[in-house]
C-alpha positions, 0 to 999 in steps of 0.5 A: 167370067163374072162373079155373081154376088147376091145382094144383102137380103133382109132379116126376119125383123124387116120381113115381119115389119113389111109382112103385107108385101111379098118376099120379093118386094120386101127384098127390093125395099130393103136393098133400096134403104127403105126403113119405114112403111111411110117411105114404102108407100111414098116409093110406090105411090108417087105423087106429083103435086105433093112429092116435088120439092119447093124450087126456092129451097135451092140457094140462088133460086130467088135471085135468079128468078128476080133477075130473069123477070126483071130482064123480061120486063125490061125487054133485055136480050137473053141467051140460053147457053146449053150443052151438046148432050141429051141432058143439055139439049133438053134443058135448053129446050125446057128454058126456051119453051118457057120464054116462048110462052112469055113471047120472049125469043132468047138466043140459043147457044150450044157449043161445038163439041170438037171446036169449043168443048164443054162449058163456057168459052171465049168464042161464045163470049165474043159471039154473044157480045156481038148479039148485044146479050144482056143476060146469059143463063147456062144450063147443064154447065158453068159451075167450073167456068171461073175465068169464062164467067169473068169474061162475060162480066167484063163484056157487059153480060150478067150470068146465071149458072144453072148446073148439077155437076160436082162443085170446084174449090172455087166458084165463078162470080156469077150473079146467081148459081143454082146447083143442088150440090150447094144445098146437099143438107137442105135440098132433099134431092141433091142429084138432079140432072141438068134438065132437072135444075132447069125445070126447077128454075121454070117451076120457080118462075111460074110460081112467081108469075102465076100459073094462070098466065100460062097455057093449061098444063104448061108445066107438066107438058115439059116433063117429057123433056125432063124424063129424057134428060134425067134418064139419059144423064144417069142420075139416081132415079130416087126421090124427086128424080123418080117422080120426074121420070115417072110422070115424064114417061107418061107425058112422053107416051103422048108427047105433042112434040113432032120431033120426039114422035118421029124419033120414037117411030125410028126407034121402034117405039109404039106411039099408041101406049099409055107409058114408056119404060126408061130403057126405051129412053136410054137405048132408043131416044137418048142415043139419037139425040146424043148422036147430033152432038157426037157426030156433027152439032147438037143444034140439029137435036135442039131444032128437032125438039122445038120443031112444030112441023111434021115434014121438017121433023122427018127431015131432021130425024133422017139426019139424026138416023144417019149420024146415029148409024155412023156413030155406031159403026165408028164406036165399034171400030175404035173399040176393036182398035183399042182391044188389039193392044195389050193392057192386061198388065195395066190397072187402067187403060189410057189410049188415044188417036188423032182419028178418033172423034171426040164425040165417041171417046166417052162411049168407047171408054164406057164399053171398055170399062164395062168389059174389063172392069178397069178405069178407062181414059180415051182421048182424041189427039189434037195439034197442041192438046189431047181431049178425052173422056174417062169412065171408072169403076166403083171405088175409083172416083175419077174427079178425085183422081183428076183433082190430084193431077189438076196442075197438069190439066188445061180443064176437066170436070164431071162425076165420080164415074164419068169425067172429061179432061183436056191436057196440053201436049207438053204435059201428056206423058207426065199426066199418063205416068201419074194417072197410072201411078194413082191407079197402081196405088188405089186399085186392088186386084179384086176391084177389077173382077167383073161383078154381077149383083143379084137382087133375088134368088127365084124359084120357078113357082114364084114366076107369074103375072103377080110377080110381073105386076110387082116389077112394074110397080117398081118402075121407072128403073135407073141408077139407084133403082136398077131393074131387078136381076134374078137368079135361077139355079139348076134349070134344065136346057130343053132346046137352044138355037142361035137367032138374029141376022148374024146368028149372035143371039141365043134362044133357050127353052128351060124348065124346072120342077116347082117346089109347091106342086112338083109340076114342071114349068117352062120358060123361054130365054133370050141372050143377046150377043151370047155367042161365047156362052153358047159354045159349050152349051148343049140340050140337057145341061143344067144351068144357073141363069141371071136375068131380067124378067119381061113380057114378050108381046108377039102376035097378040099373045103375052108371055113372061120371058127371061132376058139373060144377063149371064149364064153358068153351066152347072153340069153337062148332060150325059146324053 
């Protein structure tokens, strides 16, 4: 059972200062650390022209731009070295589109997740050397590849690293490194995504060349890709990222890319709209792009994003749909296999198997971590090593933990909450022992209690179209600006039923008296996969509800409904 925790609420002084906003908006501004009216205005009134940062504030940018332009002028052979997830594929596409606009055809190299793993590798060095590449530009990777960058240099290729991952103790000796973590005190948005960094590079190049040399609106038409990678990679949607996501979702709604149009059709996203929501990217578009790299090769997704013919785009999306379906089925299968084992006495879950595809271990880790509120490391066992993915809980920095056992690791990298690792077989047992020991030392019992953070306690008379408009003004939602979670107490269940093809979803009608006029107000609720919560629930019960508020559009009508996150029975009906 989840522990509900109401987030800190603003005091009288804060509310008085922001008296022109509703109590709900005041609360959300306070929780997002907004302290001045100017910050509040900037939060709501996102300005693309004024809000984006100067790309040349990033150290290494000027050097990277000059080298790229020299390479273009000299007709040198350029390679874009990408990554196999949605962030990496969109980053590679952004850079590819830039070069194509200049009539330059770069070589695209995206490593095979299973055969090559993440980042630069020796196989790629040999391949690109054979292609007589002069300049390699990485996107969404490279900052930890000290040895591999040196191999490229020894093979006669210069390397520009653009990346957004945490910095290692030792940086590679690349010609230039563009990474916002190098400039955390100088650059106003140090948590750009990989595609965000690639976009800033393109912005800098356009500034240097002159916007008049590019087709009308070229820069802004890249924002659909930027929004996808930014949202998919779960970077904080604050500051510059918020602007990129906001305008990117607008561009995505009217994207010219045949591949994205077809993906949205398959994801059930209406193409006749002015704006998309971040959850439509996170749950509809990004998983399909990611499915290519997880189940086969990310080249499929890259080709699709760059495809200009509708018929070919449809064929490629058919492939992605098949991969995505297989990905969903296998993820559930592996999840159940891990659940059969008893990890109840462990503070951390570590498990692996030869049959578990490397592309799925991160998804399984994430689901297990969410369910059990524990750090999870899931891996694929290979002939001479294990390769896996870790997901963590607040307060347990996974990169710091892997740093502590770095002497046992063949390679690793990532973020506080998500990381990848490779361990040679002779070190696996010691790796597990030491990781468990660290978890035992650092994780407290209360850290493993599943918590649900509530933003705001609602009364029924507050729930109206004005509230929904205020919620929409807070979009786009994502890490750091999460969709508001509301709580309603003592609502009466008027009727309930299970819906869906497998009867797994709970449909409720609840009611409550409004405080202002004592009139009864009714709302519909949907709880996806609420089988367990529905078992003891009956008509007439008083319940507390935690939910997101959304507009349900059906048969031409629009109604405010609750999308349930959790439910607690306060008292049982006596009838």
